[in-house]
C-alpha positions as CSV (number, residue, x, y, z in Angstrom):
1,M,0.3,-6.3,-18.8
2,K,-1.5,-5.5,-15.5
3,N,0.2,-3.2,-12.9
4,I,-0.9,-1.7,-9.6
5,V,0.3,1.9,-9.3
6,F,0.2,4.2,-6.3
7,D,1.1,7.7,-7.4
8,H,1.7,10.5,-4.9
9,V,-0.3,8.9,-2.1
10,V,-0.9,10.7,1.2
11,K,-2.4,9.3,4.4
12,A,-3.2,11.5,7.3
13,Y,-5.1,11.2,10.6
14,G,-6.3,14.8,11.1
15,K,-3.3,17.0,11.0
16,N,-0.9,14.0,11.6
17,V,0.5,13.0,8.2
18,I,1.6,9.3,8.3
19,V,2.6,8.8,4.7
20,R,3.6,11.6,2.4
21,D,4.1,11.3,-1.4
22,L,4.3,7.5,-1.7
23,N,5.0,6.3,-5.2
24,L,4.9,2.5,-5.8
25,E,4.4,0.2,-8.8
26,V,3.8,-3.5,-8.5
27,K,4.2,-5.1,-11.9
28,E,2.5,-8.3,-13.1
29,G,4.1,-11.3,-11.6
30,E,5.6,-9.4,-8.6
31,R,4.3,-9.8,-5.0
32,L,3.7,-7.1,-2.4
33,I,3.6,-8.0,1.3
34,L,2.1,-5.6,3.8
35,L,3.0,-6.2,7.4
36,G,1.4,-4.9,10.5
37,P,-0.2,-5.9,13.8
38,S,-3.4,-7.9,14.0
39,G,-6.5,-5.9,13.3
40,C,-4.7,-2.9,11.7
41,G,-6.5,-3.3,8.3
42,N,-4.2,-5.7,6.5
43,L,-5.7,-7.6,3.6
44,R,-4.6,-11.1,2.9
45,R,-5.1,-12.7,-0.5
46,S,-3.7,-16.0,-1.5
47,G,-3.8,-17.2,-5.1
């Protein structure tokens, strides 16, 4: 079984913390959709 796991992820720009302690697991067969404005670094994969 293949999973994608994010464990205690932090994202900051300088001293400005945007994401603090993100925990997420995407299990095999599940889908994850990330939304954001054009050009913000989203990745699109179809398959």
